[in-house]
C-alpha positions as CSV (number, residue, x, y, z in Angstrom):
1,M,-52.8,-20.0,54.3
2,A,-55.5,-22.8,54.5
3,Q,-54.4,-24.1,51.1
4,E,-50.9,-24.5,52.2
5,Q,-51.9,-26.7,55.1
6,N,-54.1,-28.9,53.0
7,A,-51.7,-29.3,50.1
8,A,-49.8,-32.5,49.7
9,P,-46.1,-32.2,50.5
10,R,-43.9,-31.8,47.5
11,R,-41.7,-34.7,46.5
12,P,-38.0,-34.2,45.9
13,L,-37.0,-32.9,42.5
14,G,-35.2,-36.1,41.5
15,T,-38.3,-38.2,42.2
16,R,-40.5,-35.9,40.2
17,I,-38.1,-36.0,37.2
18,I,-38.0,-39.8,37.3
19,N,-41.8,-40.0,37.6
20,Y,-42.2,-37.6,34.7
21,F,-40.1,-39.9,32.4
22,R,-41.9,-43.0,33.6
23,E,-45.3,-41.4,32.8
24,A,-44.1,-40.2,29.4
25,R,-42.8,-43.7,28.5
26,A,-46.1,-45.2,29.6
27,E,-48.0,-42.7,27.5
28,L,-45.9,-43.3,24.4
29,A,-46.6,-47.0,24.8
30,R,-50.3,-46.3,24.4
31,V,-49.9,-44.3,21.2
32,T,-51.2,-45.8,18.0
33,W,-48.3,-45.2,15.6
34,P,-48.9,-45.0,11.9
35,S,-47.7,-47.8,9.6
36,R,-44.9,-47.3,7.2
37,Q,-47.4,-47.2,4.3
38,E,-49.4,-44.5,6.0
39,V,-46.3,-42.4,6.6
40,I,-45.3,-42.7,2.9
41,E,-48.8,-41.7,1.7
42,S,-49.0,-38.8,4.1
43,T,-45.5,-37.6,2.9
44,Q,-46.6,-37.8,-0.7
45,V,-49.7,-35.8,0.0
46,I,-47.7,-33.1,1.7
47,L,-45.1,-33.0,-1.1
48,V,-47.8,-32.7,-3.8
49,F,-49.5,-29.9,-1.8
50,A,-46.2,-28.1,-1.4
51,V,-45.4,-28.3,-5.2
52,V,-48.9,-27.0,-6.0
53,A,-48.6,-24.2,-3.6
54,M,-45.2,-23.2,-5.0
55,V,-46.6,-23.2,-8.6
56,V,-49.7,-21.1,-7.6
57,L,-47.6,-18.6,-5.6
58,G,-45.0,-18.4,-8.4
59,L,-47.8,-17.6,-10.9
60,I,-49.3,-15.0,-8.7
61,D,-45.8,-13.5,-8.2
62,T,-45.2,-13.4,-11.9
63,I,-48.5,-11.8,-12.6
64,F,-47.9,-9.0,-10.0
65,R,-44.4,-8.5,-11.3
66,F,-45.7,-8.2,-14.8
67,I,-48.3,-5.7,-13.7
68,T,-45.9,-3.5,-11.7
69,V,-43.2,-3.4,-14.3
70,R,-45.6,-2.4,-17.1
71,L,-47.1,0.5,-15.1
72,P,-45.6,3.9,-15.8
């Protein structure tokens, strides 16, 4: 009961929604965005990692398939 009396009154829903988007926009303005070159380099690293992972998993799958097919 005491907490309800000391709590600040709630603002209307429309005001809270508008305030949320204003704060989100202000926060996005403070973000340090990567340069185009950094994005390209990061994408290349991810693609290389994905290809390596596919090859390794493919080899492991082939080995296990060979083992299971050859067993009586």
